[in-house]
Structure formats: structure tokens, C-alpha cells
C-alpha positions as a printed NumPy array, in Angstrom:
array([[-21.514, -42.104, -40.204],
       [-20.048, -40.005, -43.06 ],
       [-20.112, -36.935, -40.82 ],
       [-18.185, -38.834, -38.148],
       [-15.528, -39.801, -40.675],
       [-15.41 , -36.222, -41.907],
       [-14.844, -34.856, -38.403],
       [-12.093, -37.394, -37.793],
       [-10.383, -36.397, -41.056],
       [-10.68 , -32.728, -40.117],
       [ -9.186, -33.404, -36.679],
       [ -6.37 , -35.411, -38.241],
       [ -5.585, -32.595, -40.673],
       [ -5.555, -29.949, -37.97 ],
       [ -3.225, -32.038, -35.819],
       [ -0.794, -32.808, -38.619],
       [  2.62 , -31.087, -38.193],
       [  2.462, -28.945, -41.369],
       [ -0.995, -27.6  , -40.539],
       [ -0.038, -26.98 , -36.88 ],
       [  3.059, -25.084, -38.035],
       [  0.987, -22.988, -40.43 ],
       [ -1.597, -22.17 , -37.746],
       [  1.19 , -21.217, -35.337],
       [  2.692, -18.825, -37.894],
       [ -0.678, -17.224, -38.582],
       [ -1.204, -16.887, -34.834],
       [  2.142, -15.115, -34.389],
       [  1.39 , -12.775, -37.307],
       [ -1.991, -11.853, -35.831],
       [ -0.53 , -11.168, -32.393],
       [  2.226,  -9.076, -33.992],
       [ -0.425,  -7.093, -35.886],
       [ -2.319,  -6.489, -32.641],
       [  0.795,  -5.023, -31.043],
       [  0.881,  -2.294, -33.688],
       [ -2.225,  -0.697, -32.194],
       [ -3.345,   0.259, -28.679],
       [ -3.499,  -2.681, -26.281],
       [ -5.687,  -2.901, -23.16 ],
       [ -3.457,  -2.756, -20.105],
       [ -5.902,  -4.51 , -17.762],
       [ -8.138,  -7.385, -18.897],
       [-10.495,  -9.425, -16.684],
       [-12.127, -12.786, -17.39 ],
       [-15.111, -14.565, -15.873],
       [-14.196, -18.157, -16.735],
       [-17.681, -19.615, -16.994],
       [-18.932, -22.772, -18.684],
       [-16.531, -25.552, -17.685],
       [-19.237, -27.822, -16.256],
       [-21.691, -27.2  , -19.084],
       [-18.948, -27.885, -21.601],
       [-18.16 , -31.191, -19.898],
       [-21.847, -32.122, -19.804],
       [-22.345, -31.293, -23.492],
       [-19.292, -33.412, -24.402],
       [-20.342, -36.205, -22.023],
       [-17.061, -36.122, -20.137],
       [-16.27 , -35.856, -16.43 ],
       [-16.685, -32.446, -14.761],
       [-13.07 , -32.573, -13.602],
       [-11.972, -32.999, -17.2  ],
       [-14.002, -29.924, -18.121],
       [-12.148, -27.904, -15.482],
       [ -8.825, -29.278, -16.741],
       [ -9.664, -28.138, -20.258],
       [-10.65 , -24.784, -18.815],
       [ -7.235, -24.438, -17.227],
       [ -5.545, -25.243, -20.53 ],
       [ -7.635, -22.496, -22.14 ],
       [ -6.494, -20.089, -19.408],
       [ -2.825, -20.903, -20.049],
       [ -3.268, -20.204, -23.784],
       [ -5.136, -16.952, -23.195],
       [ -2.534, -15.755, -20.699],
       [  0.21 , -16.257, -23.263],
       [ -1.81 , -14.368, -25.89 ],
       [ -2.448, -11.488, -23.477],
       [  1.114, -11.098, -22.257],
       [  2.598, -11.545, -25.72 ],
       [  0.236,  -8.873, -27.061],
       [  1.348,  -6.408, -24.378],
       [ -1.357,  -6.692, -21.699],
       [  0.166,  -5.861, -18.294],
       [ -2.521,  -7.099, -15.89 ],
       [ -4.893, -10.068, -16.199],
       [ -7.54 , -10.668, -13.517],
       [ -9.512, -13.933, -13.416],
       [-12.538, -14.83 , -11.313],
       [-11.608, -18.186,  -9.81 ],
       [-13.857, -18.598,  -6.756],
       [-16.731, -16.565,  -5.343],
       [-17.428, -16.167,  -1.628],
       [-20.993, -17.122,  -2.511],
       [-19.716, -20.602,  -3.411],
       [-19.341, -21.315,   0.313],
       [-23.134, -21.508,   0.471],
       [-22.962, -24.754,  -1.478],
       [-22.676, -28.153,   0.19 ],
       [-19.521, -28.944,   2.15 ],
       [-18.747, -31.776,  -0.248],
       [-18.822, -29.424,  -3.251],
       [-16.861, -26.682,  -1.447],
       [-14.142, -29.153,  -0.427],
       [-14.012, -30.429,  -3.982],
       [-13.599, -26.901,  -5.334],
       [-10.844, -26.179,  -2.812],
       [ -8.995, -29.359,  -3.761],
       [ -9.394, -28.463,  -7.414],
       [ -8.005, -24.975,  -6.723],
       [ -4.961, -26.573,  -5.107],
       [ -4.416, -28.735,  -8.17 ],
       [ -4.862, -25.786, -10.539],
       [ -2.404, -23.711,  -8.556],
       [  0.169, -26.477,  -8.806],
       [ -0.485, -26.726, -12.544],
       [ -0.062, -22.983, -12.872],
       [  3.327, -23.174, -11.217],
       [  4.207, -25.996, -13.604],
       [  3.899, -23.358, -16.318],
       [  6.734, -21.493, -14.627],
       [  8.458, -20.991, -17.949],
       [  5.422, -19.026, -19.158],
       [  5.356, -16.888, -16.014],
       [  9.109, -16.258, -16.061],
       [  9.224, -15.606, -19.801],
       [  6.807, -12.695, -19.505],
       [  7.833, -11.667, -15.971],
       [  4.433, -12.462, -14.434],
       [  3.84 , -12.243, -10.688],
       [  0.838, -14.   ,  -9.142],
       [ -1.43 , -12.177,  -6.711],
       [ -4.392, -13.756,  -4.924],
       [ -7.163, -11.253,  -4.167],
       [ -9.874, -12.034,  -1.625],
       [-10.56 , -13.107,   1.941],
       [ -7.525, -15.11 ,   3.03 ],
       [ -9.141, -16.178,   6.315],
       [-11.734, -18.215,   4.382],
       [ -9.068, -20.341,   2.671],
       [ -8.08 , -23.741,   4.067],
       [ -4.658, -23.605,   5.795],
       [ -2.964, -26.16 ,   3.526],
       [ -4.184, -24.318,   0.422],
       [ -3.084, -20.999,   1.912],
       [  0.447, -22.389,   2.263],
       [  0.464, -23.27 ,  -1.448],
       [ -0.874, -19.821,  -2.347],
       [  1.848, -18.076,  -0.357],
       [  4.451, -20.334,  -1.97 ],
       [  3.177, -19.436,  -5.453],
       [  3.194, -15.719,  -4.68 ],
       [  6.706, -15.927,  -3.247],
       [  7.873, -17.997,  -6.232],
       [  6.863, -15.205,  -8.653],
       [  7.409, -12.175,  -6.412],
       [ 10.591, -11.15 ,  -8.245],
       [  8.749, -10.907, -11.577],
       [  7.798,  -7.313, -12.299],
       [  6.76 ,  -7.031, -15.943],
       [  3.16 ,  -8.296, -15.69 ],
       [  0.599,  -9.408, -13.109],
       [ -1.896, -12.262, -12.823],
       [ -4.637, -11.536, -10.276],
       [ -6.501, -14.637,  -9.117],
       [ -9.699, -13.613,  -7.289],
       [-10.156, -16.346,  -4.689],
       [-12.432, -16.222,  -2.687],
       [-13.833, -12.911,  -3.805],
       [-16.885, -10.734,  -4.354],
       [-16.96 ,  -7.053,  -5.213],
       [-19.3  ,  -6.285,  -2.312],
       [-16.755,  -7.748,   0.094],
       [-13.894,  -5.851,  -1.559],
       [-15.75 ,  -2.528,  -1.358],
       [-16.787,  -3.168,   2.249],
       [-13.196,  -3.979,   3.205],
       [-11.93 ,  -0.834,   1.459],
       [-14.439,   1.383,   3.294],
       [-13.606,  -0.267,   6.641],
       [ -9.873,   0.316,   6.144],
       [-10.497,   3.913,   5.08 ],
       [-12.503,   4.551,   8.258],
       [ -9.685,   3.055,  10.343],
       [ -7.151,   5.35 ,   8.667],
       [ -9.334,   8.434,   9.221],
       [ -9.86 ,   7.729,  12.921],
       [ -6.121,   7.797,  13.643],
       [ -4.875,  11.191,  14.928],
       [ -2.445,  13.078,  12.778],
       [  1.14 ,  13.465,  14.091],
       [  1.311,  16.427,  16.479],
       [  4.03 ,  19.063,  16.185],
       [  5.642,  21.022,  19.03 ],
       [  4.012,  24.436,  19.336],
       [  6.555,  26.963,  20.785],
       [  3.789,  29.51 ,  21.57 ],
       [  1.333,  27.162,  23.266],
       [ -0.306,  28.314,  26.525],
       [  1.393,  25.708,  28.718],
       [  4.783,  26.459,  27.169],
       [  4.379,  30.177,  27.972],
       [  3.357,  29.367,  31.572],
       [  6.421,  27.173,  32.09 ],
       [  8.72 ,  29.838,  30.625],
       [  7.355,  32.61 ,  32.862],
       [  7.529,  30.379,  35.93 ],
       [ 11.136,  29.412,  35.181],
       [ 12.147,  33.055,  34.69 ],
       [ 10.551,  34.066,  38.021],
       [ 12.456,  31.33 ,  39.814],
       [ 15.708,  32.361,  38.154],
       [ 15.238,  36.034,  39.082],
       [ 14.295,  35.164,  42.677],
       [ 17.342,  32.934,  43.099],
       [ 19.595,  35.689,  41.74 ],
       [ 18.155,  38.241,  44.191],
       [ 18.687,  35.889,  47.152],
       [ 22.32 ,  35.366,  46.202],
       [ 22.88 ,  39.128,  45.835],
       [ 21.245,  39.92 ,  49.182],
       [ 23.241,  37.228,  50.985],
       [ 26.458,  38.804,  49.676],
       [ 25.368,  42.42 ,  50.404],
       [ 26.549,  43.97 ,  53.77 ],
       [ 23.208,  45.727,  54.206],
       [ 21.407,  42.449,  54.399],
       [ 22.162,  42.177,  58.111],
       [ 18.989,  44.039,  58.97 ],
       [ 16.899,  41.215,  57.756],
       [ 16.009,  38.469,  60.157],
       [ 16.717,  34.799,  59.562],
       [ 12.981,  34.12 ,  59.642],
       [ 12.371,  36.599,  56.812],
       [ 15.198,  35.122,  54.705],
       [ 13.901,  31.67 ,  55.308],
       [ 10.371,  32.669,  54.43 ],
       [ 11.433,  34.509,  51.284],
       [ 13.662,  31.65 ,  50.178],
       [ 10.904,  29.13 ,  50.729],
       [  8.336,  31.067,  48.747],
       [ 10.603,  31.682,  45.799],
       [ 12.766,  28.627,  45.343],
       [  9.964,  26.203,  46.05 ],
       [  7.277,  28.106,  44.176],
       [  6.608,  25.133,  41.892],
       [  5.393,  22.507,  44.34 ],
       [  4.553,  18.886,  43.344],
       [  0.878,  19.867,  43.189],
       [  1.718,  22.675,  40.776],
       [  3.838,  20.3  ,  38.706],
       [  0.859,  17.94 ,  38.448],
       [ -1.314,  20.84 ,  37.382],
       [  1.244,  21.758,  34.704],
       [  1.362,  18.154,  33.49 ],
       [ -2.441,  18.069,  33.351],
       [ -2.389,  21.313,  31.386],
       [ -0.02 ,  19.744,  28.89 ],
       [ -2.223,  16.667,  28.553],
       [ -5.347,  18.777,  28.146],
       [ -3.653,  20.895,  25.538],
       [ -2.627,  17.785,  23.619],
       [ -6.211,  16.589,  23.597],
       [ -7.488,  20.006,  22.544],
       [ -4.998,  20.234,  19.684],
       [ -5.252,  16.575,  18.522],
       [ -6.39 ,  16.647,  14.912],
       [ -7.818,  13.915,  12.694],
       [ -7.986,  13.604,   8.919],
       [-10.963,  15.46 ,   7.501],
       [-13.567,  12.933,   6.25 ],
       [-14.605,  15.535,   3.675],
       [-11.332,  14.69 ,   1.916],
       [-12.416,  11.095,   1.258],
       [-12.797,  10.729,  -2.501],
       [-13.142,   7.889,  -4.954],
       [ -9.357,   8.004,  -5.371],
       [ -8.92 ,   7.411,  -1.61 ],
       [-11.242,   4.395,  -1.756],
       [ -9.493,   3.189,  -4.897],
       [ -6.207,   3.181,  -2.976],
       [ -7.774,   0.752,  -0.472],
       [ -9.062,  -1.711,  -3.088],
       [ -7.345,  -5.006,  -3.841],
       [ -6.35 ,  -3.593,  -7.239],
       [ -4.754,  -0.424,  -5.827],
       [ -1.915,   0.849,  -7.993],
       [ -2.955,  -1.2  , -11.043],
       [ -4.096,   0.203, -14.407],
       [ -7.831,   0.866, -14.835],
       [ -9.912,  -2.027, -16.137],
       [-10.063,  -1.722, -19.924],
       [-11.796,  -4.944, -20.926],
       [-13.968,  -7.545, -19.171],
       [-14.918, -10.788, -20.934],
       [-17.393, -13.413, -19.757],
       [-17.993, -16.668, -21.58 ],
       [-20.936, -19.163, -21.585],
       [-23.557, -16.669, -22.796],
       [-24.54 , -15.502, -19.302],
       [-24.903, -11.71 , -19.349],
       [-24.196, -10.594, -15.789],
       [-21.112,  -9.64 , -13.78 ],
       [-21.871, -11.939, -10.798],
       [-20.431,  -9.492,  -8.252],
       [-17.062,  -9.259, -10.03 ],
       [-14.988,  -6.077, -10.474],
       [-17.995,  -3.797,  -9.869],
       [-15.835,  -0.977,  -8.508],
       [-13.198,  -1.301, -11.247],
       [-15.705,  -1.107, -14.126],
       [-15.963,   2.493, -15.351],
       [-17.427,   4.366, -18.297],
       [-14.568,   3.342, -20.603],
       [-14.55 ,  -0.346, -19.656],
       [-15.695,  -2.54 , -22.52 ],
       [-17.768,  -5.486, -21.271],
       [-18.168,  -8.418, -23.65 ],
       [-20.394, -11.472, -23.222],
       [-19.545, -14.433, -25.453],
       [-21.691, -17.507, -26.06 ],
       [-18.778, -19.947, -26.217],
       [-17.855, -21.977, -23.14 ],
       [-14.594, -21.169, -21.404],
       [-12.714, -24.316, -22.561],
       [-13.541, -23.276, -26.149],
       [-12.227, -19.739, -25.684],
       [ -9.061, -19.18 , -27.722],
       [ -7.394, -16.66 , -30.022],
       [-10.108, -16.946, -32.662],
       [-12.764, -15.87 , -30.151],
       [-10.512, -13.326, -28.452],
       [ -9.161, -11.688, -31.604],
       [-12.438,  -9.986, -32.68 ],
       [-12.871,  -8.662, -29.128],
       [ -9.401,  -7.086, -29.154],
       [ -9.844,  -5.653, -32.669],
       [-13.167,  -4.091, -31.683],
       [-11.586,  -2.639, -28.524],
       [ -8.715,  -1.195, -30.586],
       [-11.157,   0.376, -33.056],
       [-13.138,   1.966, -30.225],
       [ -9.972,   3.188, -28.512],
       [ -8.58 ,   4.742, -31.717],
       [-11.893,   6.512, -32.26 ],
       [-11.78 ,   7.927, -28.706],
       [ -8.197,   9.104, -29.216],
       [ -9.188,  10.864, -32.462],
       [-12.068,  12.593, -30.692],
       [ -9.725,  13.683, -27.894],
       [ -7.253,  15.118, -30.417],
       [-10.033,  16.95 , -32.266],
       [-11.294,  18.342, -28.968],
       [ -7.838,  19.61 , -28.004],
       [ -7.228,  21.178, -31.415],
       [-10.649,  22.865, -31.347],
       [ -9.953,  24.212, -27.866],
       [ -6.554,  25.595, -28.923],
       [ -8.136,  27.278, -31.982],
       [-10.764,  28.901, -29.79 ],
       [ -8.048,  30.228, -27.464],
       [ -6.093,  31.675, -30.4  ],
       [ -9.25 ,  33.316, -31.767],
       [ -9.941,  34.941, -28.391],
       [ -6.375,  36.258, -28.218],
       [ -6.65 ,  37.81 , -31.649]])
């Protein structure tokens, strides 16, 4: 009983206006301090633990998801205020469709509600210039929900300062497969052909046209010449027929077939040897976005669950926290950001030392 009274007093103190004002000021000071150092440009979150949080607090599962959305809104504001440009959240996995129809429909309805709530925070999105992007297989989304998604994307399309990627429905395996499929499609399209002035068919046509021109000129000259009387009408007719009509319809078809064959022979395709990781990266959902600097998963589960596998690289910091997603706030996020800044500063110092050592070695060789 005393502990219950103590917790109620603590809650009352934290919710009192003076204490709330003081916490808000400390929060702003901490965020301002973070901005003085390097800031991750792309942060991803696996928002895990809503149901377990609700179960541990003996509240409805829907209420746990609602609290999870409130945590997302707070974290988004912290990220964008700190200077993060891109936030990617894992909202719905394609694997979730393997669950019962009742649960899948419930998750879809919940996604519709969350999307509406997100748009209700339009002041937050507009304040930081955030545009919403939905990454995943659109054809798996219910039509009425797809309409709401397109409306949300259109509503924020003019914002260009920051991005919120909502992965729904999504898995990395599907993203990579789609990127490879689109790359193959691009590399099986012929490259634009250019007119070749010295092609074989072009030379044939030129020679044929010159022969016809010369023959026609000779006929005209002979018809005007007085000495042409010795030639019979049959000879003139035969000569005229063989010269002026040298290119018969059959020959024209042959020439056209030559042109077509030459086109096929000289049709070129992109070289598949030129396909690199950068080419595949350009076909990913996150094409054109900064590299993934930081990935955070809550609830204590230490796996990526088929999320952002391609985007994770050697410099991506992956953090697994034991707190549930509705509990995740600045006080959990702050140590993660400070640790990332410390690591980043250390890498920058090593890069500077490496460059200075390289320049000294070059000067020593010159001397």
C-alpha cells in the first residue's frame, strides 16, 4: 500500500505544471546539445513490444498499440528536431499475412486508424517539412486502405526537408527480389540505335542510286544526240528498261530485309558485367536516400526480422534495447545517439590521421 501511494505521488509530481516545464526545458537543452555534434542522417526503428507492454500492464492490446503510436510521434519530433533527415519504421511485415484472416484484417484496420492519426499530427509533419512514403508491396494492401495511403502521400508530397518511410507490407527479401527483377528488365531492353552512315546497306543504296542517276543521264544525252539514229527502238527500249527499272520491287524487298537484318545484327544491350551494388541500390525502395546510420529495435529481441538487410552496412550501428516500444522516449534514445556520435567522431579522427599520414608519406617520397 505505501508503495502504491508513493507511485501516485511520483506521478502527480511529474504531471504538475512546474515539473513538466522543467523537464521540457531539459529536453530542449539536450536536443540542442546533440545538434552540436554529428547527427545520423538515416535512422530506422523496429517498433516491437506493443502487445507485451499491454499484457504486462493488463490493458487492451489496442491501447498498447495506441501508446506505441504516441511513442512514435514523440520520437519523430526528437529525430527531426535533432537534424535527422530520414526515419524508416517497420510497420507491417509480409509474413504477417500468414496469420489468421481475423488478425490480418484487424491489423489492416489498425493501420488505417494509425495513418489517420499520423495525418492528425499534420502540424508536426509540416513544421519539419516531412513527406510520407510507404515502402512495400502495394498490391497486397486492401483497396480502401490504399486510397488512404495515397491521400497521405499526396498530402505531404510538397514537403521536402525530411522523409518518413513506413514499411508496409515489407520484407527485405521481397525488396531485394524486386530490385533484381527490375534490374534484369532494364538490362534486357536494347540500347537506342544510332544511324551509321557507313553501314553495308547504306553503301549498297548509295551505289545503286548513283548507277540509276548515271544511266538516266546517258539516256537523255543519247536521245538528244544526232548520232543516236543508228540505234533501234528495241535497243533503246531494252536499255531504258534495264537501267531505269534496275531496282525492282523484289530488289526493294531484299534491301528492306538487309536493313532489318543489319538492325538486328547491330542491336546492342547493356552489358550485365556492369551491374554493381550501386545499380541494385538504385532499384531499392530507398534509392536516393542517405545510407542507414542507425537501426534500433526495442523489446529485447535481438534479430532484424527481415528488415533493411540490404541497407545495413559496415558502418551501420545496430542497437537492441530491452524496453518495450511504448516506453521508448528521449531518455532511452539519448544514450544511443551519444554513443553513435562518439563512434562517429572517433572514425572521423582516424580518417583525418590517415589522410595526414598519407600526405606526409607523399612529401617524404618527393624529397
